[in-house]
N, C-alpha and C positions, 0 to 999 in steps of 0.2 A: 549569592550565586546559587542557583538551583541545580547545578550541574551533576553532582554525584547521585542524588536520589533519582533524578530524571534519567540518567544513564542506566541505572539498575532497573528502573521501572520499564524502560524500553527493552532491556535484555530479558526481563521476565516475560513480557508480552511476546517477544520473538520466540522464546523457548516454548511457551504454551502453543503458539501457532505451529511450531515444528512438531510438537507432539500430536496436534490435530491432523497435520499433514501425514504423519506416520500412520495414524489410526485410519485415515481415509485411504491411504495406499494399501493397507492390509485388508480393510473391511468395506471400503466404499466401492462405488461403480468406477468404471474407467474414467468417465467425465469428471467425477468428484476428485479422484486421485490426480489426474492431469491438472485440473483447476488449482488444487491446493499446492502442488509442487511448483507450478508456474508462478502463482501469486507470491509464494514464499521467495522465489528467486527474484522477482521484481521488487519485492519489499526490501530484500537485502541490498539490491543495487541502488535503490533510492536512498537507503540509509548510508551507503558508502558515499554517494554523491552529495547528499545534503548534510551529512554529519562530518565529513572530512574535507569538504570544500576543495579549495585550490590544491591542497597537499595531495589529494587523491588524483585530481585531473592532470597533474604534472607527471604522472607515472606512465609507463608503457602499458599498463593494465587497461587503459581506457579503451583500446581497440577490442580487447577480449570482452570487456563489459558490454560494449555496444553489440557484439555478436551474441552474447548470452541474452541480452535484453530483446533482441530481435527474435530469437528462438522462443523465449518465454512468452513474448507478446503473441506470436503465432499460436503457441500452445493454448494460451488463454482464449483466443478467438475460436480455436477448434473445440475447446471445452464448452464455450458458450453455445456454439452450434450443436454440440452433442446434447446439451440440455434441451434445446428446442426439439431435436430429433426424438429424444426420450420422453418428451411431453412433461418435463420438469419445469413448469413455467415460473415458479418462484425462483428457482436456481438460475434460470435463463435471464429473468429480469434483474436479479442480483448481479449476474456477470456483466450485463450491458451497462448497468449503473456504475459498476467498478471500472469498466473500460472508460467511461466518461470521466471518472475521477482521475484516472491515470493520464488521460489526454490533458486534462486541466493542469495536473502537477507537472507534466512535461513542459507545458507552455510556461508555467510559473518559474521552473528551474532554468529553462533555456533563454527566456526573454523577460527577465525581471523588470527592465525599464518599460517595456510595452505594457506589462501587467500593472505596473505602478500608475500608468496613465489611465487605466480603466479598472482600478481596484474595486470599485463598487460593483461593476458588472461581473468580475471574477468572483467576488464574494457572494453575489446572488446566485450564480451558477453552482458554486461549491455548496452553498446552503441547500439548494434544491436537491442536488445529488445526494448529499449526506442525509437529508431528511427522508428521501426515498429509501435509502439503505436502512435508516433507523426504523422506518415503517415496516420493512421486511422483517427485522428482528422481532417486532411486536406481532406480526402475522404468524411467524414460526412459533413463537411462544403461545399465542392464542390457540394454535392448532396442536399444541402439545409436543412439538418437534424441538425438544430442549437442546439437543446437541447442535442443531442448525441455528437456533437462536443464539446460543452461547458462542459458537464459532463466528457468526456474523457480527456479534457485538465485539468480539475480540479483534476482528479485522477492522472494524470502525475505529477502535481505540488505536490500533497500530498506524493506520493512515492519518489519524488526527495528529499523532506524534510527528509524522513526516511533515504535515502542514505547519505544525509548530516550528519545526526546523526551517522550513522554507520561509516562513514569515519572521523568523528570528526572534521568537518570543522569549526563549531561554538561551543563555550562553551554556553550551554543553562542553564538558571536558571528557573526551574519549581517551582512554588510556593510550599513550603513545602518540597522540595527536597534539597539534599546536593548541594553545589555549585561546587563540584568537581565530577560531575557525568559522565564525558566523559573519564574516565580512561579506559584502555584496558579491554575488557570483559574477 
């Protein structure tokens, strides 16, 4: 069972992303700060839902989570439009690709049976979106924009872990959670 190392790996990635968000909040543009904080909130919400499964959904917190998700999604959209307005085209493309990833994840989490019937199509779309995001990492690195390349790579790793959880590749033991959390949603 790969649970402990995987849990700590994800915790480390999340911590690094929180540090990046703090950095952008202090030294980035408004769009960068809004983008980083909003995505961090969405990542945390996806982790709650995919990592804690039924146990989480049976709580009263679900209404609060849906409200936070709506606010964070609106903020992500505003940041993406802000990048367009600022002429930050790589950041804008990055944002729109990530919005596509989240739409795909939402469908995978909410409608697993429908996704299973069209698994190849969903895998193809996911591969295309992640390949585009990977290409942006390389473009930022090629341009010498090392923080942007590092941050984008870290986000790719974070969302791949969410995909791993959605696809149930590892059984994950979260402290305080049931050991059988990866049963079908």
